[in-house]
C-alpha positions as CSV (number, residue, x, y, z in Angstrom):
1,M,43.3,228.0,105.4
2,R,43.1,224.3,106.5
3,R,41.3,223.4,103.3
4,D,43.9,225.1,101.1
5,Q,46.7,223.3,103.1
6,A,45.0,219.8,102.6
7,D,44.6,220.5,98.9
8,R,48.3,221.4,98.5
9,D,49.2,218.2,100.4
10,V,47.1,216.0,98.3
11,G,48.5,217.6,95.1
12,S,52.0,217.2,96.4
13,M,51.3,213.5,97.1
14,G,49.9,212.9,93.7
15,A,52.9,214.6,92.0
16,N,55.3,212.4,94.1
17,A,53.4,209.2,93.0
18,R,53.6,210.1,89.4
19,R,57.3,210.8,89.7
20,L,57.9,207.5,91.3
21,N,55.9,205.8,88.5
22,R,58.0,207.5,86.0
23,Q,61.2,206.5,87.6
24,R,60.1,202.9,88.0
25,R,59.2,202.6,84.3
26,F,62.6,204.1,83.3
27,S,64.6,201.8,85.6
28,M,63.0,198.8,84.0
29,R,63.9,199.6,80.5
30,P,66.8,197.8,78.8
31,G,69.9,199.9,79.1
32,S,68.7,202.2,81.8
33,H,70.3,200.5,84.7
34,P,74.0,200.2,84.8
35,I,74.1,197.1,87.1
36,L,70.7,195.3,86.6
37,D,71.1,195.2,82.8
38,R,74.2,193.0,83.3
39,V,72.1,190.4,85.2
40,P,69.0,189.9,83.0
41,S,67.1,187.8,85.6
42,A,67.3,190.6,88.2
43,G,66.0,193.5,86.3
44,R,64.1,192.1,83.4
45,S,63.1,188.9,81.6
46,V,65.8,187.0,79.9
47,L,63.8,187.0,76.7
48,E,62.8,190.3,75.3
49,P,59.4,190.7,73.5
50,G,59.8,188.9,70.2
51,D,62.7,186.7,71.3
52,S,60.6,183.5,71.4
53,K,60.1,183.8,67.6
54,R,63.7,183.9,66.8
55,S,65.7,180.8,66.0
56,P,68.5,180.0,68.4
57,R,72.0,180.8,66.8
58,L,74.3,177.9,66.6
59,D,77.3,178.5,68.9
60,L,80.4,177.0,67.7
61,G,81.8,176.7,71.1
62,T,78.9,174.8,72.3
63,L,78.9,172.5,69.3
64,L,82.6,171.6,69.9
65,H,82.8,171.3,73.6
66,G,79.4,171.7,75.1
67,T,77.5,169.0,77.0
68,N,74.9,168.3,79.5
69,P,74.2,165.8,82.4
70,V,71.9,163.7,80.2
71,L,74.5,163.3,77.4
72,L,77.2,162.5,79.9
73,D,75.0,159.8,81.6
74,V,74.1,158.2,78.3
75,A,77.8,158.2,77.2
76,L,78.8,156.5,80.6
77,L,76.0,153.9,80.1
78,V,77.0,153.0,76.5
79,G,80.7,152.8,77.5
80,Q,80.2,150.8,80.6
81,I,78.1,148.3,78.8
82,A,80.4,147.9,75.8
83,I,83.6,147.5,78.1
84,G,81.6,145.2,80.4
85,V,80.5,142.9,77.7
86,C,84.1,142.8,76.4
87,F,85.4,141.6,79.8
88,V,82.6,139.1,80.2
89,I,83.3,137.6,76.6
90,H,87.0,137.2,77.6
91,A,86.0,135.4,80.8
92,L,83.8,133.1,78.9
93,G,86.5,132.5,76.4
94,K,88.7,131.2,79.3
95,L,85.9,128.8,80.3
96,G,85.7,127.4,76.9
97,I,82.0,128.8,76.4
98,V,83.2,131.2,73.8
99,G,85.9,130.4,71.4
100,S,88.2,127.3,71.6
101,G,90.1,128.2,74.9
102,T,89.9,126.3,78.2
103,L,90.6,127.3,81.8
104,A,93.3,124.5,81.9
105,G,94.9,125.8,78.7
106,F,95.0,129.3,80.2
107,A,96.5,128.1,83.5
108,A,99.2,126.1,81.5
109,W,100.0,129.3,79.7
110,L,100.4,131.2,82.9
111,G,102.6,128.4,84.1
112,D,104.8,128.8,81.1
113,L,105.1,132.5,82.0
114,G,106.5,131.6,85.4
115,M,103.3,132.7,87.3
116,P,103.2,131.1,90.8
117,M,100.1,128.9,91.4
118,P,98.8,129.1,87.7
119,Q,95.6,127.2,88.4
120,V,94.6,129.7,91.1
121,Q,95.9,132.7,89.1
122,A,93.7,131.6,86.1
123,R,90.6,131.3,88.3
124,I,91.3,134.6,89.8
125,A,91.8,136.4,86.4
126,M,88.7,134.8,85.0
127,G,86.6,135.6,87.9
128,S,87.8,139.2,88.0
129,E,86.9,139.6,84.3
130,L,83.5,138.0,84.7
131,G,82.5,139.5,87.9
132,G,83.9,143.0,87.1
133,G,82.5,143.0,83.6
134,I,78.9,142.1,84.9
135,L,79.1,144.8,87.5
136,L,80.1,147.2,85.0
137,I,77.3,146.5,82.6
138,L,74.9,146.8,85.7
139,G,76.4,150.0,86.9
140,L,76.6,148.3,90.4
141,A,79.7,148.8,92.7
142,T,81.1,150.5,89.6
143,R,84.2,152.0,91.1
144,P,85.3,148.8,93.0
145,A,84.7,146.9,89.9
146,C,86.9,149.4,87.9
147,V,89.7,148.9,90.5
148,L,89.5,145.2,90.2
149,L,89.6,145.3,86.3
150,I,92.5,147.8,86.3
151,I,94.5,145.5,88.5
152,T,93.8,142.5,86.4
153,M,94.7,144.4,83.1
154,L,97.9,145.7,84.7
155,V,99.0,142.1,85.7
156,A,98.1,140.9,82.2
157,G,100.1,143.6,80.5
158,I,103.1,143.3,82.8
159,V,103.1,139.5,82.9
160,G,101.3,138.2,79.8
161,H,102.9,140.7,77.3
162,R,106.3,141.2,79.0
163,G,109.0,142.2,76.5
164,A,106.4,142.5,73.6
165,G,106.2,146.2,73.4
166,Y,103.0,148.2,72.9
167,L,101.5,147.2,69.6
168,I,99.0,144.4,69.6
169,T,100.4,143.5,66.1
170,N,103.8,142.6,67.4
171,D,104.9,139.1,67.5
172,P,104.3,138.2,70.3
173,P,101.4,140.7,70.8
174,G,102.2,143.8,72.8
175,A,100.2,145.3,75.8
176,E,98.2,147.8,73.6
177,Y,94.9,146.0,74.4
178,T,95.3,145.7,78.1
179,I,96.6,149.2,78.5
180,N,93.7,150.8,76.6
181,L,91.2,148.7,78.8
182,A,92.9,149.8,82.0
183,V,92.7,153.5,80.9
184,V,89.0,153.4,80.0
185,C,88.3,151.6,83.4
186,L,90.3,154.4,85.0
187,I,88.0,157.0,83.3
188,F,84.9,155.3,84.6
189,L,86.7,155.1,88.1
190,L,87.3,158.9,88.0
191,I,83.9,160.0,86.6
192,G,81.7,157.4,88.4
193,P,78.8,155.4,87.0
194,G,76.3,158.4,86.2
195,S,72.6,158.4,87.0
196,I,71.5,155.6,84.8
197,S,73.0,152.9,87.0
198,L,72.1,150.7,89.9
199,D,74.5,152.5,92.0
200,A,72.5,155.8,91.5
201,V,69.2,153.9,92.1
202,L,70.3,152.0,95.2
203,F,72.7,154.4,96.7
């Protein structure tokens, strides 16, 4: 009797094991689980057999507005270098190194506009453009540099282009250029320097 009972127990265990195996195989089939099938990484591989051989489809949404951190960092690097070089060239122009301008001539122009202490103001504007531009190129202290440059451009637009309107083609030239530079610096201020910068390396 004991041997018969043991045989029945072994047979029952084997049947249970086969049933569990069938359930496990069934539960891993695509479309067999109402929840796991909605989360590919939970119930099955993201790629089904043969998916690796298929060409990825071009998604219009990704093409129009998709991005990734690498592209964002490269875009910030290119933009900061371009705008930084622009500020440095303008500072060198005020020093007479680039173009025909001089710091004395710039100070005299500020005096004609009614700026107090034009000699000091001329040096502050030149130093802000030169220092801020270099910091922007290097991606070092990027946000403080942007604040300095935004203030410089706002003063230039309000004082240097007062009453001239917006378009730079007006006579006298409008504040279009200074406004656009201030807006670009504001974008860098909000986003930050990105990972391709001395800020990211040092801090």
